[in-house]
Structure formats: C-alpha cells, structure tokens
N, C-alpha and C positions, 0 to 999 in steps of 0.2 A: 567765393567761387561763383562764377557765372554758370548757370544751368540752362542757358537758352538752347544750346545745341542738344543737350541731353533731353530737354523737354520736347524739342522737335522730334527727336528719335522716338521717345516714349509715346508721343501723341500719334505718330505714324504707325508704330507697331501695335499699340493697344487698340487704336481706331480701326485699323485694317482687320484685326482679330475679331472685333465685335460686330463688324458690318453684316457678315453673313448670319451671325446669331440673331441680330435684330430683325433682319428681313424674314427669317424663317419662323419667327415667333407666331404661334397660333396655327402653324401649318404642320402637317404630319411630318415627323422627322425622318421616318424611313423612306428611302428612295424607291420609287417605282421603277426607275431605270438605273441600273448599275452596270458597271463595266464587266464584261464576262471574264471569268478566270482565264488566265493565260500564263505562258511561260516566258514571254519576252515582250519588250516594248513594241516591236513591230506588230505582234498580235493585237495589242491594245489599240494601236493606231488604226489597224484594219477594222477592228470591232466598232470603234467610234465612227469611222467613215461609213460603215454600214447603216448608221443611223441617219445619214444625210437625206435619203429619200423620205423617211418619216418626217424629218424637220421641214423639208420642202412642201410636203403635203399640208402640214399645219399652216405654213406661211401662206400657201395658196388659199386655204380656207379663210384666213384673216383678210386677205386682199379682196376676197369676193363677198364678204359678209358685213361690210360696213353699212348697215341699215338698222332701222329701229324695229324691224319685224322680230317677233318672238323666236322664230326659227333661226334667223341669222344671229341674233344675240346669243342664243343657246350654243350655236356652233362656234361662234367666236370665243365664248367662255371656255368651251371644252378644248379648243385649240390652244388657247393661252395657258390653260392648266397643264397640257402636255408639255409645252415649251418651258414652263416654269419648273416642272419636275426634272426635265433634262438639264436646265440651267443650274439646278442645285448641285450637279456634278461638275466640279471645276474642270475636269478633263474633257467634258463635252461642250463647254461654253463656246469654244472657238468654232465648233461645227455649227452651232446654232447661229452664231454671228455670220459665218461664211455663207450660210444658206439664205441670207437676206431677211432674217427675222426682225432686225432693228427697225427699218422703216414701217413694216406692218404693225409692229407693236406701238410705235409712236403714233401711228394713225388712230389706234384705238384708245389713246389717252383721252380723246374727246368723244363725247356722246354724239351720235348722228342726229340729224333733225328728226323730230317726232313725226312719224307718218300717220296716215289715216287708220292704220291698224292698231295704233296705240289705244290703250284702255283708259279713256277719260284723262288723257295727258300723262299717264303713268308709263314710263319706259320699262320694258321687260328687263329683268336682271339689272335694275337701276343701280349704278355705281360699281357693280360687280366686275364688269368687263374692264372698266378703267382701272379699278384697283388691281386686277390681275396683270394688266399691262405695266403699270407702275412697278409692281413687285418684280416682274420678270426683268424689266430694264434695269432695276436696281441690282439684281443678281448678275447680269451681264457686266455692269459697271464696276463690279468688284475687281475685275482685271483692269489696271490703269490704261492699257492700250485700247480699250473699248470706250473709254469715257468720251473722248472727243467725237467719236463716230456717232454716239447717241445724241450728243448735243447738236452736231451738224445736221442730224436728221430732223431737228426742230422740236426736240422733246421739252426743252425748258419752258417755253411759254405755256404749253399745255399743263405741265406739272404745277406751275404757279397758279394757273386757273383752278386746278384741283384743290389747292390749298384754300381756296375761297369758297368752296362748295357749301360750307355750312351757312354762308350768308343767304343763299337762295333756296336751300333745301332744309327740310325738317330734320332735326337732330335724330339720328338713328345709328344703329351699329354699322350699317352699310356706309353711311356718310363718314362716320368716324374712321372706318377702315380705309376708304379711298384717300382721305386726307393724310392719314398716317403713312400709307405706302408712298404717297407723293413726297412727303418730307424725307422719308428714308431714301428714296431714289435720289433726291437732291443731295443728300449727305454723301452717298456713294459716288455720284458724278463729280462732286467738288473735292473729294478727298485728295489732298496733296496736289491739286491742280489749280494753280493761281488764276489762270485765265478763265476757267469755268466759275470759280468763286466770284470773279468780277462780273461775268455774264449773268449770274443769278441776280446780283444786285441791279444790273441794268434792266433785267426783265421784270423787276419789281417784286422779287421773291422775299426780301427781308421784312417789309411791313406785315404781310400776312403771317409769317412765321412768328414774329413778335406778338401779334394778336393771339395766335394759337397757344401761347404760353399760359393764357388764362382759360383755356378751353376746359369744359367740364370733364371730359374723358382724360384720365391721367396718362393713358398710352399715347394720346395725341400730344399732350404736353411734352412728354418725354421725347417723342419723335421730332417735334419742333425745336426743342432745346438741342437735340443732337445735331440737327441741321445748322442751327446758329453757331454751335460750337465749332463745327467744321468751317463754316464761312468766316468766322472771326479769326481763325488761326493765320497769323502772318499776313493779314490784309487790313491795312489801316483804314481804308475807305469803308470797308464793310463794318469794322469795329465802330467807327464814328456813326454810321447810320443806325446800327443796332442801339447805340446809346441815345441817339436823337429820337428814335421811335419809343423811348421811355421804357426800355426793357428792364432796366436795373431794379426798380421796385418789385416787379413780379419775380425776377430771378432771385432776389434776396428772400422773398417770401418762400420760394421753392426750396431754398437752402434749409428751411425749418421743417420741410415736409417729412413725415414719418415713412413715406415711400422711398426706399433707398434708390430706386431707379430714377426718381424725380430729383432728389438732391444731388445724386452723382452727376447727372447731366447739367444741372444748374451750376454746380461748382466748376465743372469743366468749361462752361461758357464764360463764366467770370474769369477763370484762369487765363483763357485765351484772350479775353478783352484787355486784361491788365498787362499781359506779356509785352514788354518793351514799349509800353504806352503810359508814361508817368501821369499824364493828365487824366486818363481814364481811371488809373489806379486811385487818384485822389477822389474822383467822382464816386467810385465804388465805395471807398471808405466813408465819404460823407453821406452816402445813401444807407449806411448802417450795416455793412456786410461783415464787419470784424467779428462780432460776437457769434453770429450763426456759423461762420467759418470755423471759429474755435470749437463750437459745439460739435462740428462734424469730425473732430479728432477722436471722438468717442463713438462714432457711428459703427454699426455692425457691418457696414460695407467697406471692405479694405480699400477699394478703389476711391471711394469718397474720402477716406482718411488720407490716402496718398495725395489726392488733389488738394485737399485742405492744407496739408503740411507744406506742399509746394507753394500754394497761394500765400500762406503766412510768411514764408521765406521771401516772397516777392513784396509783400506789404512791408516787411521789416527793412527792406532796402530804401523805403521812402524817406524816412527821417528818424532821428533818435527818439522822438516822442512816441512814434508808432511802435518802435521796438519795446519801449517801456509799457505801453498800453497792452500790447499782446501778452506780455508776462503778467501784468496786473490782472488781466481778465482770465487767468487760469490756464494758459496754453502749455506751460512747461511740464506739469506732471503727465498729461497724456502723450506729449511728444517723447518724453523719456520712456514711457511704457512702450511706445511704438519702436523704440530703438531695439527692443528685445523681441520683436515680432518675428515669426518664421518667414514672413514675406519680405524678401530682399528689397523690393521697391519701397515698402513702407519704412524700412530701416534707413534707406538712402534719403528719402524725402524728409524724414524727421530729423536726421542728422544735418541736412541742408538747412532746415528752418532753425534748428538750434545754433548752427554756425552763424547764421545771420544775426540772431538775437544776441549771441555771445560777443558781438562786436561792440556792444554798449556796456560801459563800466558798471552801470547799476544792475545789469542782469547777470553778470558773470558769477557772482557769489551765490545768487539765488539758484541758478542752474546746477551748480555744484552741490548746494545744500539739498536740493531735491533728488540727488542721487544720479546726476548725469555723467559723472566722470567715468565710473567703472564700465557702463555699457558702451560709451564712446571708445574707450580703450580696447574693449573686446572687438569692436568693428575694425580695428587696425589689422586684425588677423584675416579679414575678408580677402577673397581672391577677386572680388569685384572692384575694379579700379575706381569708378565714380563714388561708390559707397565708401571705400577706404579713404578717398580724398575728402569727402564731406566730413567724415569723422575727424580727420586730421585738422581740418580747418576749424571745426568747432573747438577742439582742444587748444588750438592756437589762441582762440579768443579767450577761453577760460584761463589760460596761463598768464593773461595780462593782469589778473587780479592777485595781489599779494595774499589775500585770504585763501586762495585756492592752491597756492604752491605746496604747502605742507600736505594737503589732502592728496594731491597728485603724487607726491613722493611716497606717502604712507601706503597707497594701494599698488605701488610698483609701477607707476605710470612712466617714470623716467626710463627705467629699464625696457619697458615696452616700446617706447619711442626710439631708444638706442638700438634695440635688437630686431625691430620689425623689418619685414621684407616688403618694401613698398613698390608698387607696380609701375607707376609713372613718375617721371622726373618732377613735375609740379608737386606731387605729394612728398617726395623726398625733400624738396626745397622747403615746403611748409613745415615738415617735421624739424628740419635743421633750424628754422626760425623759431619754432616753439622751444627747442632746447636752449637756444641763445636767449630767448625771452626769460626762461626760467633761471638761467645763469645770472642774468642781470639783476634778478630780484633776490638772490641769496646773499643778503646782508641785513644789517640792522635787526628789526624784530623778527623777520622771517628766519634769519640765521639763528637767532636766539631760540625761536620755537623748535627748530630742527635739532639744535644742541640739547634742548630739554628732552625731546623724544629719544635722542641717542643715549641719554643717560638713564631714563626711567621707563621707556617704552618696552613692549614685549621684544624678545630677542630678534624676531624676524623684522620688526620695525627698526630696531637699532641698526641692524645690518643694512637694511635698505637705505637708511639715512646716510650711513657711512659711505656706502657705494656711490650714492648721488653726489655727496659733497666731494668725494675724491675726483669726480669728473667735472663738477660745476663750480666749486668754490674758488674764491680769489686766492692767489698765492700768499697774500698778506694774512689770510685767516688760517693757513694750513697748520701752523704750530698750535693755535688755539683749539682747532678741531681735533687734530690727530694726536697731539702730545698731551695737551692739558685736559682734554675731554675724552680720551680713550678711544678715539676713532681708529688709530693704528691697530690696536689690539683686536678690534672687531674685524678688520680686514685680514689680519694674520690668522684669525680663527677660521676664516673661510678657506684659506690655503690648506688647513689641516682637515677640513671636512671630507667625509666620504662621498658627498654629493658632487658629481662632476660639474654641474652648473655653478654651484657655490665656489668650487675651486677656480673655474674659469672667470667668474665675476670678480673674485678677489685678485686674481692675477692681472686682469685688465685694469682694475681700479688702481692697484699699486703701481703698475706701469705708467698710468696716466699721472698719478701723483708724483712720481719721480721726474717725469718730463716737465711737469709744471714747476717743480721745486728747483730744478737745475737747468741752466741755459747753456752749459758747456757739455763736452763729451762725457760719457759715463766714466771714462778714465781721467782722473783729475790731473791738472798740470803739476809739475814738480814743485815742491815747496822751496822757498829761498834757502840758500846755503847759510849756515850760521856764521860762516867767516867769508871774507871777500875771496873770490876765486882768482887764481893766477893761471892764465892760459898762455903757455909759451908758444903755442902755435904748431901747426902741422909739421914744419921743418925740423922740429926737435924730437919728434916721435922716433924712438930707437936710434937716436943720434948720439954718438960718443962725445961730441963736442960739449965741453963743460959738464959731462956726465959725472955724477958723484956716487952712483949706486948702480949695481948690475943685478938683474934678475936672471935666474937660470930656469928656462921653461922648455921642457922636453929636450934637455941637454944643450939648448942654444942660449946664447947671451942676448939679453934685452937691456939696452942702455936707457937709464932714466935719470931724473933730476929731483933731488929731495925737496927742493922748495915748491915744486909743482905738486908733488905727492902730498906734502904736509898740508897744503891748502885745499886738497880735494876731499878729504874725509877724516872722520875720527879714527878710523881703523889705521890709516897710514900715520896719523899723528901719534897714536899709541905705539905703533911699530918703531918710529924713529925717536920719539921723545920719552917713551916710557922705559920700563926695565927689561924689555925683551932683548934677546940676543941679537936681533936684526939691527939694533940701534947702531952698533959700531961695525957691522959687517959690510963688506963691499960687494960680496956676491950672496944674493939671497935666493934660495931655491923655492920655486913655486911648484908643488908636486901634483896638484889636482885640477889644474886649468890648462886646457889645450892652448897651443901657441896662437892659433887664429883668434880664439876668444880673448886671450890676454892682450893681444895686440889691439883688438877693438876697444877693450876696456881702457887701455892706456891712451888710445887715440881720443876717447871721450874726455879723459882727464886733461889732455893737452889742448883740446880745441873746444870743449863744451858741447860737442854734438857728434853724432855718428849715425850712419844708416844701419838699422838693425834688420838683418836677414832672418827669415823664419827658421832657416837651417841651424842657426846658432842662438836664436833668441832665448831658449830655455837655459842653455849653458851660460849665456851672458847674464841672464837674470840671477842665476846662482852665484856667479862671480860678483855681480853688483851688490847682492845681498851680503856676501861674505865681507866685502870691503866697504860696506855702508855707503855706497854711492847712490843716494836716493834719486837723483836726477836720471841716472842711467837706468835704475830700476823702473822708473816710470816709462821711459822709452821702450824698454823691453816689454813691460806689461801692455803698453798700447799695441805694440806689434803682435804680441801673442793674442790679445783680445780680438784682433781682426780675424783670427783663425778659429774662434770658438764655433762649434757646430753642435747639432743635436747629439751626435755620436760621442763627442769628446768633452762636453761641458762638465760632466762629473769629474773627469781627470783634471781638467783645467781648474776646477774649484779646489781640488786636492793640492794642485801645484801652488795656488795662491795662498793656501794655508801653510804649506811647507816653508815658504819664503816670506811670509807675512806681506804678501803683495796685495795691499789694500785695494788699489785701483782695479787690478785683475779680478779680485774677489767681487767687487761691486759690479764689474762688467758681467761676470757670470750670473750674479743674482738677477740683474736686469734682463739678461738673455733668457734665463729660466722663466721669468714672468712673461716676457714677450712671446715666447715660443710655446706657450702652454699647450695649444692644440696638437703640436707635434710631439711634445715630450710626455704628455700624460698617458700615452699608450705604451710607453716603455715600462718594462717590468720593475725597473729600479727607481721609478719616478717618486713613489711615496717615500722611499728611504732617502732620496735626495732632498726632498722638501723638508723632512725632519732635520737633516744635517744643516741646511742653509737657514732655517728659521731664526736661530739666535743672531747670525750675522745679518740677516735681512732686517731684523728689528733694530740692530745697532746702526745699520746703514741709514734707515729712515729717521731714526732719532737724531742722528748726526746731521743729516741733510735738512730735515724740517726744523731743526733748532737753530740753524744759521740765521743771523740777522739778515733781513732783506737788504739787497744791494751790497752786502759784504762779500769780499773775495772768498772763493772756495778754498778750503785748506784740507 
C-alpha cells in the first residue's frame, strides 16, 4: 500500500494542529482579549470590529517607534505584546491583518541602528522586540491566506538574519528566544506552501537552520528541526540542500535524544527527507538511522512512535535486505505491541510497517510467531478505512507463508476475512486475494496439518478447520476431508447447534461444499432407462390406429399401444407380462388420475418429453411415481423445485419423501441451507432441521463419494 497521500494529509493536519501550540510555548495561555459573550454571529463580528481602533493605535505606535531609544523600544515592545495577545484569538486575526499590522511587524524584525542614547553599544530590550514581532507574525501565518502577505511584506530575509544572531551575539536567553521564534515563524509561513518553501531556500534559510540543529539550547534545536521538517516536505530541492549541508549525522544523533520533543522533530525531518526520495533514503540508512529509528518504537512519545513506524515502512520498501535487517534488529515486537495501542494512528502506522515487512518471505513466519496475526485480524473491525486496509495488506503478506496458514485458520482468521465489512474497494480486493492465496496453499503438508487438527484439536478448532476447508479446499480433496476424516459430521453438528452463528456458518459451508462438489443443477438428470426406449411419436398419442389397449380415464377412452407401454417402465411390463388381470383386458380403468394428467404422462411415454405445468406438476409426479416413470419424475421434480419458497419448503420436503423424489429432496435441502437467514426466524425451523439431517447426511455422502469426473447418478 502506498501511504504518500495519507502521509501528506497527516503531516498537514498534525502540523497545523501543533503550530499554535509551539508558538505559544512559554507565554501565558489565558487570553487577555477574548470575544465578548453573545447570542449570534453578527454580535461576534461587531465585537471584533470594535477592536479595530485599538489595533490601529498599536500599529501607529509601531510605525512611529522604529528607533534605538529606550522609550521607543519599550513602546514598540508593549504594542507588539498587545497585538500578539489579540492574534492568539483566531477570530480576531483577520482584524489585526486588515488594520495593517503586517508591514509594521515586519519592520520590527530588524533592530534599528544604535543611536547616541545607546548604553555602551547595548540596545534597550535587545532581541525582545524582534522576538515579539516574529512570534506575532507566526501567529498571523497560521491562517494560510496570510502567509503570502507576510512574505510579500519582506519578512523572510529578516527572519533568516534572526536565525544567525547567535553568531554575533553572546549566548543568552534573549538570543535563544529570538532565534526560536524566527524558526517557528518560518515553519508557519512555509506550511503547505510550496512557493514559500522555495523562497526560504533562495533567501538562504536552510544552512543556518541546519547549523542550529547543534545549538546548545534544546528548544532552539527543536524549532530548527521543525522548520526543516516543513521545508523538506514535498520539495526535492530543499531536501537535497538539507542533505548537502550535512544535516543527517546531527539528525540521527537527535533520534537518540531522551528529550521526546527533540527526537520527534528529528524523526519527522528524516521522514520527510526520505519520502519519495530513494537516493536520500539510501543516504539516511548509510548514515546509521535504522537502529535509532527502531529504538523510537519504544518511545514514550506516541507521535515519535508513529513517525518511526511510518519511516520503517518506507525503509522496508528499499530492498529485501533492508526488510530483513529491520526484523533482525528487533522491530517486530514493538510494532506488534503498537497494533494494540488505543491511538488509532499508531495502530495504522504499525500495520503499515508490518505490511511492508511481511512482503519478504523470511519475515512472514517471524511476524506470526511474535503474535502479529490476532491483533491484525482485530484491526479488520475498524471503521477507519486506511487502518483497515493496512491490516488487510499485512495479512495478505503473512498468508504467503505456508507455516502461517494453519495459525490463521486456528484463530478464526478465515472467517474474519470472509465476514468482515470492508470500507473501500481496494481493501475488499486485498481480502479476496488473501483468501485466494490461502486456498492455493491448502494442499500437501498444509492440508495434512489441518486434517490432524480436525481430528485431535479442541472442538472449536476442529469446527473452524472444517468450515475453512469447506470453503477453500480443492474438489479433489473433499472425500478425504469430509468423508474419511469426519469433516461432514462437524458441519452437521453446527446445524444442530443452538448458537445462531454456528448454524449460519454450517449452512453456508455446506452450501459451498455442495456447489463445489456438483457442477450440474441441484436436481439431477434422469438416469438411463434399463431397456431401450420406443417412442412412437406425437401422432400416436390417443390414436386408435393400431391401438391394442384402451384406458378408461374419467369415463373416457384413451387409446394406447402395448409395445410403447412395455418399453416405458417396469410397472407397465408387470401389468401386461405378469399375472395381473390387465394382461388380457382390452379396456383398463384408471381410477385415480385426472384425464389431463394421464394424457401428459402418455405424451411423455410416446415422445420422451413433455412440458410440465406447475398446475399439474404434483399430480403428474404422483402418476409418474405410480407407474415408475423415472424420467418423467425428474421432469416433475425439476418443475416443482422451481417453486420452492420459504413458506412451502417444509411441505415440498414432505412431498419428496412421499414419492421418494430424490432430486426434489436434494433441492429442498440445498434451499434450506442457502436461505438460512430467512428460514431461521420461522418457528418450525429447528424441527425442520432435525427432519432433514439424515437426508442431508445421505446427500453429502453420496455427492462427496462420487469419483471425480464421473457422471452424476
């Protein structure tokens, strides 16, 4: 599965969510300016617009105080503080921008020339005004529509200069603060804005950010890494420059940091560097990133765990050796543990990584051995489409190893794959391929192992194996599995269960088994007649020409021919060749068959075929049974079987028993199995199942015992 689009969405969402949190760190969280309580949106808008004069006042102060005097610097600092507090309220940001704050703030990103009032070259509030301006511009840039406005006002060159302040100023908290706020502002300005990412590189912003990764203040390191993370995302030129500036060794050292904020940002930078960049991915691996990334799987920071799992999935796509190395270095146990995390994103990314690793033959059995099958199967119940798909893809990989097939069957994995509700079509396709892969492996030693479990395992395991084999075994193996090794009895036991799911599973499995075992209609074709048939043809039906016997039906004469009747069935042969009184009679009374039914029966005898209408099908079946006309019985059974319904299936089964109508009985059995969900709610269902069980057993024994390729009888 390709997770590029997913990664882009995650980076955007989580990045946007964290921007404001980062910018407001170390500032008071409570807002000094909040929107007044109101009853409708118009009141809110009016209240916000009432702040415009206040904003303009602060902007005017900034425009008039760009000097090095202590008074101006103090005024500027206070004005910036007011604007920053306003900008913390996202509903007021537009008012701040509309009142012209951006150019004034950009102007104060640089320190004015030191005038004569400076104290020995010391600027009043040194670095404080610039820090406040960078912080406030960063807040304004949280809204994407303001990013370009800030850049067009000339902010980027000044922000890049602020990144370099440690080179010319003594290390202090103030210096650290201004550098950090400049990096954060660049992060916000470039967020999801490709052209601004490029502008930052053109303005020379990447080298000082890479240099700051080694800064003594950890918060500065974090801010620099955060900016590089944003600049690297989907920008190949920026990626290349970050690598060329030798950022990788430092980033990899940061992965080992005990400071979760540091290693989270570092793994994020590396993740964006390697994304869709095979060459950089190789450079990262050569630089020694693999083991520290694996170490982050056990981090206390869930975001670092998630990024590490995603990164391992990307590493695993490099080549087969890398997949093996990831497993050898201990990644599988923590990834499996993450599958059971309450954090959905952690589960998704760990499933993604395991899915990539499971595409290598050497890893598949190891992932299963470490307990990966059950938690992956549980993720199939997720309502999160990507999470569900990643789990399905991982299981597809595991199913490729014969050693895993039995384990998947034992824990009910096949039923989970068959019964799951999968959100998107690619997941459904993946599951179908997994089931097909499992089916292809059920032979030889795998089948032998499953048969062993079906004989000696716990009852629940025996039933699971029988159900799976009913769905996935080859027709060539059906007799061995279900007759010789008792699989049929296990399925029939499920029909008798009081558990609704067991009943349904048994019904579906038996239905599948019947479909596999027989390639013709549930109603078998008529068996060949024991004697050659003599068909005189349609023109001789009830024709007195050459007639040598007459039947009396409902008081009317029906002319017939002994030679045709003798060849049609044992009943007529007994009638005319045996010791019955009809042997020498010329008029034979038929007391219990209506004329139209008798005529249809005779038409069949004379022609070998007849159209059976449902209005007469049951009466014709009775007549065919009475006169041992097996071919006609089959035609009647076939016609009647078309009319089987939920309401009448019980009566149809009784009918099949009354006239020994084997094909109709089989059709009823298959209908009952197929329509389980509609029939099980009927009050008489349990009684019906008990009635059909002996015949169901006999049907399957007969069908499954047939030699392969032999004609059905």
